[in-house]
Each structure stands twice: as structure tokens, then as C-alpha cells.
N, C-alpha and C positions, 0 to 999 in steps of 0.2 A: 237759140234763146236760152237765157239764164233759167236755172231751176227756180221755181216760185218758192219752194221751201227747202231750207238747208239746215242740217244738224251738224254742229261743229264740236267734236270732242277735243278738249284742251282749248276751248274757244276763248278763254281769258288770258291766254299766253301772249308772248311777244309778237310773233308773226300773225296770229289770229286777230289781235287788236288792230294791227296795221291793215289787215284785210277788211275788217269791219268798218274802219274809218273811211276807206276808199270805196267800198263796194256794197255796203249794207243796203243802200237804196235800190240796188238791182234786184233784191229779193222781196217777195211778199211777206215772208216770215223767216226769221232766223232763230234757232234754238241753240244756245250756248250751253254745253255741258262741261262743267269744271268743278273740281272739289275745293278750289281756292285754298290750298294748303301745300306744304312742301317748299323746296328751294325757290321755285318760281314765284311763290306768293308768301314772302317772309313777313309782310306787314299784317297785323291783326285786322286792319280795315280794308284788305284787298277787295273783298266782295262789295263793300259800300263804295269804294272808289270806282270800281268797274260799273256799278249800277248808275252812278252819277255821270260817268263819261258817256254812257249810251242811253241816258234817260230821254224819253220822247221819240225813240226810234222803234223799229219793228223787232228789236233784239229781245228775246225772252231768255232768261237765265235759269238754269236748273243746276242746283248744287248736288252733284252725284259723282261717284267713283266710276271710272270706265269699266271696272270689273263687274259692276252691277248694271251693265247696259241692257240686259234683258228686261229689267223693270221699266224701261223707257219704251215699251212696245207701242203704246198709243201715239207717241211722238214719231217713232221711226216709221210707222205705217203711213204717215203723211209726207215723209221726206222724198224729195227728188234728187238730192245730193247729200252725201255724208262725207264730211272732211275729218280725217284722223290726224290731228295735230298733237295729241297727248303723248308725252315721252319723258323719260329720264335722260338727261342730256350730258351728264358729266363724264368725259372720256377717262380722265385719271380716276375719278371716283368709282367708275364702273368696275375697275380692276380691284379696288379695295372692298367694294360691296356688290359683288356680282349677282347675288341673289335678289337684291332690291332692283337692280337694273333689269334682270330677266322678268321679274314680276311686273314691273311697270311697262316694259317694252314688248314683251312676248305674251305673257299670260293675259294681261288686260286686253291686248289686241285680239286674241282668240275669242275672248268673251264678247267683244264688239262684233266680230265677224259672225259668231253664232247668232247673236241677236239680229243682225241684218238678214241672215238666211231665214230666221224664224218669222220676221215681221215685214220684210220687203221682198217684192218679186224682182227678178233680174230685169224685167222690162221697165220697172218703175224707177230704179235708183242707179246713180253712178257713184262710185266710191273713190276718193282721192286720199292717198297716203303720203305724208311727208316723211321720206326716208332721209338718208344722209350720204355725203360723199365718203364717209367712213367705211362704207361697204366695200369700196375698192381697195382699202389698205393704202400702201405706198403709191405715190404718183407714178406717172409714166416717164421713165428716164431713158434718154436716147443717146446712143453712141454714133458718131458720124460714120463709122465703119461697120459696126455690128448691129445697128438698129436698136430696138428696145431691149434693155437688159434689166436683170434684177439686181438690186443693191442689198448689201448686208445690213439689216436693221436689228440684229441680235443684241442682247444686252452686253455680250462680250465685245462686239464691235463698238458700241456706244461708250462703254467704259474705257476703251482704249483711245477714245477721241477720234475715231474714224468717221467723221461726219460728212466731209466733202466727197460726193459720189464719184467713183471712177469705174470705167469699164473693166470687168473682171478678166477680159481677154487681152486687152491692149493697154490698160491703165490710162486711157485718155479721159479727160474731164467730160462729164455728161451734161446734157441740157434737159431741162424739164419740159415735156410736151403736155398737151391737153389730153385729158382722159375722156374717151367717148363712152356712151352708155353700153356699148357692146363689150367693154373691157371686162375681164374676169373679176369676180368678187373675191377678195382675199383680206378680210378685215384684220387689223392688228390689235384692236381693243375689244373689250367685252361689249362696249357700247356699239361699235361697228358690227359685231357679230349678232347682237340682238336686232339691229335694224335689217341686216341681211336675212335673218331668220323671219322677221316680220314680213318682208317681201315674199318669201317663199310660202309662208303660211297663208297669207292673203291670196296668193296665186292659187294655192291648193283649195282653200275653202270657198273662194269667191269666183275667180276667173274660170276654173274648171266646172263651175256650176252655172256659167252663163252670165255672171255679173260683170259690169263694165268697171274695170279697175284702172286707175291712173296713179302713177308713182312719180314724185319729184325728189331727186337726190340733191339736197341743198349743200352748198359749200358753207363758208363762214358768213352767217347772216348777222348784221350789226345795224345799229342806229338808235335814235331816241326811243325811249320806252323799254329798253332792255333792262330788266331789274338790276340795279347797281349793286345790291347787297346779296345777290345770288352768286355763290362762289363758283358756279359751274357755267356762267354765261360766256366765258371765253377770254381770250388774251387781251382784247381792247379794254375790257373792264379793269383788268389788273394793271395794265400800263397806265390807264387814266387815274386810278386810285393812287398809285405810287407818285405820279407826276404832280397831282394836286396836293399831295402831302410833302412835296419837295424831297422825295426819296428817289434813289437811283432805280432805273429800270434794267432788269437783267434779261439779256437775250441768250437763249440756250443754243447749244450745238454750234458754237463758234460763229453765230450770226448767219448760218446758211439756210435756216428754215424759211420756206416760202409758202404763202397761202393765197387763196382766191377769195376775196371779200365781196359780198353782194349786199347792197343797201336794202333795209327792210321793206321800203315801199316798192322797190323793184321785185323783191321776193314775193310780196303780196300780189303784185300785178301778174306775175307768172302763175301763181296759184289760181287767181281768178281766170286767166286765159285757159288754163288746163281744166278748170271746173266747167266753164261754159262751152268748151269744145264739143260740137255735136258729133254723136256717134263715135265709133271706134273701129278701126280696121285691124284684122288679124286676130288670131286665137289667144294670144297672150296679153298681159297688161301693157298699157302704154307707159313707157319709162322715159323720163326726161331729166337731164342735169339742170341744176339751178345755181348758177354762178355768174360772175362777170366775164369769165373766160380770160382773166388776166392774173398772173401770179406775181406777187410782190413780196419782198423780203420783210420779215418782222422788224428788222433794223430800220428800214425805210419808214414803216408805219409808226414805229415808236418815235422816230425823229420828227415826223410830221406832227404827231400829237404834242411832243415837247414844245414845238414852235407855237402851236395853237393855244396851248395852256400858258405859254411864256414861263415855263417851269425852269427851275434851277437845278433839278436833279439831272444826273448824268446817264447816258446810255452805256451800259456795261456789257461787253461781249464775254460770255463765259463758256466753259465746257460742261455745264450742267445739262442734263437730259431727262426725259421721262420715257420709260419703256411704254410702248403702245402709241406714241405720237408718230406721225409721218414726217418725213423731211420736206417733201414738196407736194403740193396739190393744186391742180388747175383744171377747170371744167371745159370740155369741148361743148360749146353752145350752138354748134351748127344745126343740130336737129331741132332745138327749140325755135331757132330763127326760121328754119325752113317750114316747120309745121304750124307755128303760131305767129310768125313774124315778130318774135320777141327779141329785144335787146335791152340792156340796162340803160336807163335814162340818167342815172346819178353816178358821176365819176367818184373815184375813191377820195379825192381831195375835197370835193363838195360834200360827200357823205361824212367824212371825218370832221369837217367844219361844223356841220349841223349837229353831229353827235357830241362834239366837245362843248359847243354852246349849251346844249341840254345838260350834259353830264356835270358841268361846273356848278349847276344849281341844285344838284341832288344831295340829299342827306345821306352820308355814308356811315355805316356802322362798322365796328371792328370784326 
């Protein structure tokens, strides 16, 4: 059965709003905690827009910072589920402003965990944390002879243009495999490191004290509603902005970058299934990947968007790179399918069509 009362930190964000649109009616009461500021909410009327969208529903909005979660004791004491969706998400930006990223993704998370322990009993509440595939670092690269191998992603290798992965033992070309939840965590970015630390802290503070903790490691989530003027929302945002302005789209690392994209409604549905799942087996937290399980090249994605926008800009393959980015990422979704019966309902082509139809009507700022 669904929890009758749910508290959602970061509840006015991209994934949270898709979750509310689809599943708000499943709960007796929903308390959205969000500060309505920062890159995810660049518009001055973000709060009013959110209130208007969910007017007449059981959604109650509290403007608050997650770091002040302890002040929400009266709300938390009634919660049967707490969803932790608040985060600073800029991969590149996290390297430029690591203190901000740590503050948002680690310190605030500890404050919430402390508040949960103070105001909620382990028997009362389940906690769901949205982590990231960034905790894995580089994807799972396979050699036909030597199996899984590590590839050189150092700044030296990237500066020399060594983007196409080869087996270090036999120099054969490598194929990208799907990463299971059991894979070692080795984040390459500050953002990934904070998400990995968040998982460990919640495990230490909550799971070891008897709380039911569930973790979903999302791949690239996209779709309508993703703030178009947030500079950290991801590559599709930047491709779309350039194409609508008849500018060229630059593909980094010789066009070899591959990603796993999951449509936002599918991501929200996975979050719902994980939230409603009864009980939990085992002593540790329940960890699931959140992706489509399909890796596509950014060149292919950019070309599809170019066609959808009927844009005149060109797709330009470059040797540019960003330290901290991974070359390939793809989720092994077999566990989510076995445990929840989950699979994505929206193909990438369908999702990009809906996304482009929505994006072309947005007001873009510089």
C-alpha cells in the first residue's frame, strides 16, 4: 500500500513535479519542502507557478532549506515516506565550486537524516534517496579477450586526444557494457563524490539504526519541465538552445561519448514503484539503477534534435573535453525489472519528440 503521508525534499524540482503529476492522488497528504531558489528555480515567480500547477490537490508547500529540516519536526512525525530529491546537480560546476556542492549534497543531507532520526521511528517511515550514476565513475568497458578493463581518463590522456577506448593489454577496441548496482563506486567528479558520500552517510545514519532506506541511481533524466534556463540541467538543454538559435552543436571527445537517457515520466514511475514497495529484505539499503538500459551516442541525439527542430545549425565533432566527464554510461536494469517489473515505456525518439515540442515554446535567457 502507498504511504498515506509523504514528505518530499526538493519537491518542486524536475523529477518531483513529474512524480506529483502522476501519483499525487495516491497519497492522502503530500508536503513539498523546497526553497524555490538557486539554478533549478531561476524565475522570480517559481513558487507562484508551482502553487498554480498543483492548486486543488493534496499538495502542501513549505518554503524551507533542507539544512533546517529539524524545524519541520511536526511534519516529519506524521510522515510514512520521506523522499530526498534535493541536490546540486552541476557536474562541471561542482569542480569549480566544490564547497557549494558539498554543502548542498552532503551537509544538508546529514541535517535531514538527523531530523528523521529525531522525529521518526524506524517502524514508521521509509526513506528514498535519489542518487546518481555518477557514483560509478566511468562506465563498464569490455575487451573480447580480457573482459572488463579500466580506461585512462586522466587530463593528460584527454589532452592528447585519446578518447576512443582500447584494451591496455591487447589494444583491441572496447565495447560499453551495462553497469550493475554491484559495481564499485569510483566517481570522477565532485558531484559524483558527494552523491556517493550521501549514500554512505544515509546508510550509516539510517540503515544501521533500523530505517528502511531505498536508493535510486538515475542516469540522464530528460523531458518537458526541465528548467531551460538552468545551466546545469544537462546536454539536451544545450543542444536544444543552440539549434533553436541556428547555432552549431559541438560534440566533445571526437563524438565517442555515449549516455543512457531516461524520460522523466519513466523516472517518476520508477520512484513511485520504489516508494510503494512493501518491506525490505537484507540488512543494507535497497539500491536500484534508474535508466533505460540503452547507451546512445551524443552525436545521434544531437542529430535527432536537429531534425526535430528543423534547425540549420551543423553538428560539429570536436576534440574538446571536460575533466570529470565519463566517456560511456549505461545502466543494467535487470534488478529493477526483476524486483519491480519496471521497464521504460517511452522510447528515446518518442521522448525527444515530446521534449522538443515543449522546448521550442520556452522563453530562453542568455
